[in-house]
Residue, then its C-alpha position, 0 to 999 in steps of 0.5 A: m451421691v453429692t448433693t449441692d445447694e443453690a446457695a451462692p458460697a457464703i465464705a469461700p475464696p474463689t481458689l477453693a475449687p475441685g482439686a485445690v488442696i487445703a493445709d497440704r491435706y484435704r483435696i477438694e472434690a466438690r462443693l456440697g453447700a452453703g449457708g450462714g456458717g460457711t461453705v462445705f466441701r467433700c474433700r479427700d483427706l490425703e493423709l488417711d485416704q478417706p472422704v471427709a466434709l470440710k467446712v470453711v468458716s469465717s476467719d473474722g470471727d472468735l478463734e476460741r468460740w470455734r475451739r470451744e465449739v469443736a472441742m464440745a462437739r468432739q464429745i458428742t458420739d450419737r449415730n445422728v450426729c456426724r463426728v467432728h474431727d478438727l479445726g485447722e487454719t492456713d493463711e487463707v482459710r479456717y476450716v473445720t473438718m468432720e464425718l462426711v455424711e452420704g445422702t440426699s439433703l432434707r430440701t431435695k427430699l422435701r422438694a421431691g415430695l416426702p412420704t408420710s411415713e418418712a416424714r414422720s420418722v424425720i420428725e420424730 
């Protein structure tokens, strides 16, 4: 199930729409959400024929900071943390690719009324 966030894209040029290909490798399938850190898309990695999440981040920011962040994130291996794959940049965008985790957003679950047992599990 693809989830969407009602927020307007925080960082995403209008050319990033379903069907667009980033870096000759990632074809956008859908916008998943947006926040202060960027806009996340469900993409198809055309090289590996695998789904990935691609987060478009600000190209105004410090590239070295993003490199350090991605390098540190790649060291984390935990079933509760999505895996980060890579940091890339084109003339148009800077992006981070990561494991695509399917499911429903916490916001959607909360709006629907989260059962006590499930809320307890999320908090723990």
